[in-house]
C-alpha positions as CSV (number, residue, x, y, z in Angstrom):
1,M,196.4,112.0,159.9
2,T,200.0,110.8,160.7
3,T,200.6,107.1,160.7
4,L,203.2,105.6,163.1
5,K,206.2,104.0,161.3
6,G,205.6,100.7,163.1
7,D,201.9,100.7,161.9
8,N,202.8,101.3,158.3
9,P,201.4,98.5,156.2
10,D,204.3,98.6,153.7
11,S,206.7,98.3,156.6
12,K,204.9,95.3,158.1
13,F,204.9,93.7,154.7
14,S,208.7,94.2,154.3
15,V,209.3,92.7,157.7
16,R,207.2,89.7,156.9
17,L,208.9,89.3,153.6
18,L,212.4,89.5,155.2
19,M,211.3,86.8,157.8
20,D,210.1,84.6,155.0
21,E,213.3,84.9,153.0
22,T,215.4,84.2,156.2
23,T,213.3,81.1,156.9
24,E,213.6,80.0,153.3
25,H,217.3,80.5,153.3
26,S,217.7,78.5,156.5
27,S,215.6,75.8,155.0
28,V,217.8,75.6,151.9
29,S,220.9,75.6,154.0
30,F,219.5,72.9,156.2
31,S,218.5,70.8,153.2
32,Y,221.9,71.2,151.6
33,S,223.7,70.2,154.8
34,N,221.3,67.2,155.0
35,W,222.2,66.2,151.5
36,I,225.9,66.3,152.2
37,S,225.4,64.3,155.4
38,N,223.3,61.7,153.5
39,V,225.9,61.4,150.8
40,K,228.6,60.8,153.4
41,K,226.4,58.3,155.2
42,S,225.5,56.3,152.1
43,T,229.1,56.3,150.9
44,L,230.3,55.0,154.2
45,E,227.5,52.4,154.3
46,A,228.4,51.3,150.7
47,Y,232.0,51.0,151.7
48,K,231.2,48.9,154.7
49,S,228.8,46.7,152.9
50,K,231.5,45.2,150.6
51,P,234.8,43.6,151.5
52,F,238.0,45.5,150.9
53,S,238.9,43.1,148.1
54,H,235.7,44.3,146.3
55,W,236.9,47.9,146.1
56,I,240.4,46.8,145.1
57,L,239.0,44.9,142.2
58,L,236.7,47.8,141.3
59,I,239.7,50.2,141.2
60,L,241.7,47.8,139.1
61,S,238.8,47.3,136.7
62,G,238.2,51.0,136.4
63,S,241.8,51.7,135.8
64,S,241.9,49.1,133.1
65,M,239.1,50.8,131.3
66,L,240.7,54.2,131.6
67,T,244.1,53.0,130.3
68,A,243.5,50.0,128.0
69,F,240.7,51.5,125.8
70,P,242.6,54.7,125.0
71,A,245.8,52.8,124.4
72,S,244.0,50.5,122.0
73,S,242.6,53.4,120.1
74,L,246.0,55.1,119.8
75,L,247.7,51.9,118.7
76,S,245.0,51.3,116.0
77,R,245.7,54.8,114.7
78,L,249.5,54.3,115.0
79,Y,249.1,51.2,112.8
80,F,247.6,53.2,109.9
81,S,249.8,56.3,110.4
82,N,253.0,54.2,110.2
83,G,252.0,52.6,106.9
84,G,249.4,49.9,107.8
85,K,246.7,49.5,105.1
86,S,244.5,46.6,106.1
87,K,241.2,47.2,107.9
88,W,240.8,43.5,108.3
89,I,244.0,43.2,110.3
90,I,242.8,45.8,112.8
91,S,239.4,44.1,113.0
92,W,241.1,40.7,113.6
93,V,243.5,42.1,116.2
94,A,240.5,43.5,118.2
95,V,239.2,40.0,118.9
96,A,242.5,38.0,118.7
97,G,243.0,38.5,122.4
98,W,240.0,36.4,123.4
99,P,242.2,33.7,125.1
100,I,243.0,36.3,127.7
101,T,239.4,36.2,128.9
102,V,239.6,32.4,128.9
103,L,242.6,32.6,131.3
104,I,240.5,34.7,133.7
105,L,237.4,32.5,133.3
106,L,239.1,29.1,134.0
107,P,240.1,29.8,137.6
108,T,236.5,30.6,138.5
109,Y,235.5,27.1,137.4
110,I,238.3,25.5,139.4
111,F,238.4,27.5,142.6
112,R,234.7,28.3,143.0
113,K,233.7,24.9,141.7
114,I,231.2,26.4,139.2
115,K,230.1,24.5,136.1
116,P,230.0,26.2,132.7
117,T,226.6,27.5,131.6
118,P,225.0,24.7,129.4
119,L,224.5,25.7,125.7
120,N,221.2,25.3,123.9
121,T,220.1,26.2,120.3
122,K,218.8,29.7,121.2
123,L,222.0,30.6,123.1
124,V,224.3,29.4,120.3
125,L,222.3,31.3,117.7
126,A,222.5,34.4,119.9
127,Y,226.2,34.1,120.3
128,I,226.6,33.7,116.5
129,V,224.5,36.8,115.8
130,L,226.4,38.8,118.4
131,G,229.7,37.6,117.2
132,F,228.9,38.5,113.6
133,L,227.7,41.9,114.6
134,S,230.9,42.4,116.7
135,A,233.1,41.5,113.7
136,A,231.2,44.0,111.5
137,D,231.4,46.6,114.3
138,N,235.2,46.2,114.5
139,L,235.5,46.5,110.8
140,M,233.5,49.8,110.7
141,Y,235.7,51.2,113.5
142,A,238.8,50.1,111.5
143,Y,237.7,52.4,108.6
144,A,237.3,55.2,111.1
145,Y,240.8,54.8,112.5
146,A,242.2,54.6,108.9
147,Y,240.9,58.0,107.9
148,L,240.3,60.0,111.1
149,P,242.6,61.3,113.8
150,A,242.3,59.3,117.0
151,S,240.8,62.2,118.9
152,T,238.1,62.7,116.3
153,S,237.2,59.0,116.1
154,S,237.1,58.8,119.9
155,L,234.6,61.7,120.1
156,L,232.4,60.2,117.4
157,A,232.5,56.8,119.0
158,S,231.1,58.4,122.2
159,S,227.7,58.6,120.3
160,S,227.4,54.9,121.1
161,L,226.0,55.9,124.4
162,A,223.1,57.6,122.7
163,F,222.4,54.6,120.6
164,S,222.7,52.3,123.6
165,A,220.0,54.4,125.4
166,L,217.8,54.3,122.3
167,F,218.1,50.6,121.5
168,G,217.9,49.8,125.3
169,Y,214.5,51.6,125.3
170,L,213.2,49.9,122.2
171,I,214.5,46.4,122.7
172,V,215.0,45.8,126.5
173,K,212.4,48.4,127.6
174,N,214.9,50.3,129.7
175,P,213.4,53.5,131.1
176,M,214.1,56.8,129.2
177,N,213.5,60.1,131.0
178,A,214.1,63.7,130.0
179,S,217.7,63.7,131.1
180,V,218.5,60.7,128.8
181,I,216.7,62.3,125.9
182,N,218.6,65.5,126.6
183,S,221.9,63.6,126.5
184,I,221.0,62.1,123.1
185,V,220.3,65.5,121.7
186,I,223.5,67.1,123.1
187,I,225.7,64.3,121.9
188,T,224.1,64.5,118.4
189,G,224.9,68.2,118.4
190,A,228.5,67.5,119.3
191,M,228.8,65.1,116.4
192,A,227.3,67.7,114.0
193,I,230.0,70.3,115.2
194,I,232.8,67.8,114.2
195,A,231.2,67.3,110.8
196,L,231.1,71.1,110.2
197,D,234.7,71.4,111.2
198,S,236.1,68.6,109.0
199,S,238.7,70.8,107.2
200,S,240.7,71.5,110.4
201,D,241.7,67.9,111.3
202,R,241.8,66.1,108.0
203,Y,245.2,64.6,107.2
204,D,246.8,65.9,104.0
205,Y,246.9,62.4,102.5
206,V,243.2,61.7,103.3
207,S,240.7,62.9,100.7
208,N,237.4,64.5,101.5
209,R,235.6,61.3,100.4
210,Q,237.8,59.2,102.6
211,Y,237.3,61.5,105.6
212,F,233.5,61.4,105.3
213,A,233.7,57.7,104.8
214,G,235.6,57.4,108.1
215,F,233.0,59.7,109.7
216,F,230.1,57.7,108.4
217,W,231.5,54.3,109.4
218,D,232.4,55.6,112.9
219,I,228.8,56.7,113.4
220,M,227.5,53.4,112.0
221,G,229.9,51.5,114.2
222,S,228.7,53.4,117.2
223,A,225.1,52.6,116.3
224,L,225.9,49.0,115.9
225,H,227.8,49.0,119.2
226,G,224.6,50.4,120.9
227,L,222.6,47.6,119.3
228,I,225.0,44.9,120.4
229,F,224.9,46.3,124.0
230,A,221.1,46.1,124.0
231,L,221.0,42.6,122.5
232,S,223.6,41.4,125.0
233,E,221.4,42.7,127.8
234,L,218.4,40.9,126.2
235,V,220.4,37.7,126.1
236,F,221.1,38.1,129.9
237,V,217.4,38.8,130.7
238,K,215.7,36.3,128.3
239,L,218.1,33.4,127.8
240,L,220.5,33.3,130.8
241,G,218.1,34.7,133.4
242,R,220.9,35.6,135.8
243,R,223.7,38.1,136.2
244,S,227.0,36.9,137.5
245,F,230.6,37.6,136.7
246,H,231.5,34.2,135.2
247,V,228.3,34.2,133.1
248,A,229.4,37.7,131.7
249,L,232.8,36.3,131.0
250,E,231.4,33.3,129.3
251,Q,229.3,35.5,127.0
252,Q,232.4,37.6,126.2
253,V,234.5,34.5,125.4
254,M,231.8,33.1,123.1
255,V,231.0,36.3,121.3
256,S,234.7,37.1,120.8
257,L,235.4,33.6,119.6
258,V,232.7,33.8,116.9
259,A,233.8,37.3,115.9
260,F,237.4,36.0,115.7
261,A,236.2,33.2,113.4
262,F,234.4,35.7,111.1
263,T,237.3,38.1,110.9
264,T,239.8,35.2,110.3
265,L,237.6,34.2,107.4
266,G,237.7,37.8,106.1
267,M,241.5,37.8,106.5
268,V,241.8,34.6,104.4
269,V,239.4,35.8,101.7
270,S,241.2,39.2,101.4
271,K,244.6,37.4,101.5
272,D,245.8,39.8,104.3
273,F,247.5,37.0,106.2
274,S,249.9,36.5,103.3
275,G,250.4,40.3,103.0
276,M,251.4,40.8,106.6
277,A,255.0,40.0,106.0
278,Q,255.4,42.5,103.2
279,E,253.5,45.1,105.2
280,A,255.8,44.6,108.2
281,K,258.9,45.2,106.1
282,S,257.6,48.6,104.8
283,F,256.2,49.6,108.2
284,K,257.6,52.8,109.6
285,G,259.7,51.8,112.6
286,G,260.5,48.3,111.3
287,E,259.1,44.8,111.7
288,S,259.6,44.7,115.5
289,L,257.4,47.8,116.0
290,Y,254.8,46.3,113.6
291,V,254.6,43.2,115.7
292,Q,254.5,45.2,119.0
293,V,251.7,47.4,117.7
294,L,249.5,44.4,116.7
295,V,250.2,42.4,119.9
296,W,249.6,45.3,122.2
297,S,246.5,46.3,120.3
298,A,245.0,42.8,121.0
299,V,246.1,42.8,124.6
300,T,244.9,46.4,125.5
301,F,241.5,46.0,123.8
302,Q,240.8,42.7,125.6
303,L,241.9,44.2,128.9
304,G,239.5,47.1,128.3
305,V,236.6,44.8,127.7
306,L,237.5,42.8,130.8
307,G,237.6,46.0,132.8
308,A,234.2,47.1,131.5
309,T,232.7,43.7,132.3
310,A,234.0,43.8,135.8
311,V,232.8,47.3,136.4
312,L,229.3,46.4,135.2
313,F,229.3,43.4,137.6
314,L,231.0,45.1,140.6
315,A,229.2,48.4,140.4
316,S,226.5,49.4,137.9
317,T,225.9,50.6,134.3
318,V,226.0,54.1,135.7
319,M,229.5,53.7,137.0
320,A,230.5,52.2,133.6
321,G,229.0,55.3,132.0
322,V,231.0,57.6,134.2
323,L,234.2,55.9,133.3
324,N,233.3,55.8,129.7
325,A,232.7,59.5,129.9
326,V,236.1,60.1,131.5
327,R,238.0,58.0,128.9
328,V,236.8,60.2,126.0
329,P,238.9,63.3,127.0
330,I,241.8,61.0,128.1
331,T,241.9,59.5,124.5
332,S,241.6,62.9,122.9
333,V,244.3,64.6,125.0
334,A,246.6,61.6,124.7
335,A,246.2,61.7,120.9
336,V,247.0,65.4,120.8
337,I,250.2,64.8,122.9
338,L,251.4,61.5,121.6
339,L,250.2,61.5,118.0
340,H,250.1,65.3,117.5
341,D,246.5,65.3,116.5
342,P,245.0,68.7,115.6
343,M,242.8,70.2,118.3
344,S,240.6,73.0,117.0
345,G,238.2,75.2,119.0
346,F,235.3,73.4,117.4
347,K,236.7,70.0,118.6
348,I,237.2,71.4,122.1
349,L,233.5,72.6,122.1
350,S,232.5,69.1,120.8
351,L,234.4,67.5,123.7
352,I,232.7,69.8,126.3
353,L,229.3,69.0,124.8
354,T,230.1,65.3,124.8
355,F,231.0,65.4,128.4
356,W,227.9,67.3,129.2
357,G,225.8,64.7,127.3
358,F,227.5,61.9,129.3
359,S,226.7,63.7,132.6
360,S,223.1,64.2,131.6
361,Y,222.8,60.5,130.7
362,I,224.5,59.5,134.0
363,Y,222.1,61.7,136.0
364,G,219.1,60.3,134.2
365,S,220.2,56.7,134.5
366,S,220.9,57.1,138.2
367,S,217.5,58.8,138.8
368,S,215.8,55.9,137.0
369,Y,217.8,53.3,139.0
370,T,216.9,55.1,142.3
371,S,213.2,55.2,141.4
372,T,213.3,51.5,140.5
373,Q,215.0,50.6,143.7
374,A,212.5,52.7,145.7
375,S,209.5,51.2,144.1
376,S,210.8,47.6,144.5
377,S,211.5,48.1,148.2
378,S,208.1,49.7,148.9
């Protein structure tokens, strides 16, 4: 018995399948176009919701992060490559620019008629602990800059994001989803790649023991940096109970001041103050360059901190994470161009993985933030 082509069951199934695929394709295209439309709409609404001055400040703050932090890293490395020896001096320089923050803070008291946050015993103790940890953190990074290329130390320092996520979860109870965990694993893998490729970027005058000491202290400094970030957030939540720009600046001034006191004590004990004059004479480039390197190191580091504080206040931690991700390749590329750092294939792979890990963290953080906002509004 002959079956008509139109009555063939296989033919009917194929037509139905084709219709389903077409419908599904239209649905996907429609959803994608809706997504683009929603992004444009939300971006426009966000732009209109803030005054023009807000966006100017955000651009300036972001630019400060992307230029000041890489410049500070390169200057620290330049100090050691041109004959500088003292880790305490670089630690001291990192916080010696704290009066710059004071100059930004004072006008907020005067023009906005805001009173300084009153100090109590718990807040003072918190500032002392954070200041001591910051001083120790700067000293650890100084050892990294002494023995590692700037591009390598920058990549290793990016692991602070993973430690920030971990300590934020343990101390402040920040949410941690699969994307954040994935970012921690990826960044850890990137650090392992650098460790396996140690022979390609080690300076001739740096021994294997010194190289791995720099590697170790860079990772430890990143871990401590993550702890400081979590503890600072805890101070905001538990002791200050509010988030405003002048309060963030106050905390930065107090922590930097205490760290400055601790590093100054270290400079006195190690007699590095008295040795600066002799070090300047033997510095490659002369005394003038020596002074310029130290002064600009202090200025750029403080401007970077101010930029990061402003971005956190004006935008979000996610935006700060985005800019932090961008500054890692900027520092690495600048170090290769300006300081002639070696850039092996393994280091490029590590850079790509680091950027991937940052992207995963940003996605996970933004998803958690969106979920929190949605639940709070419902």
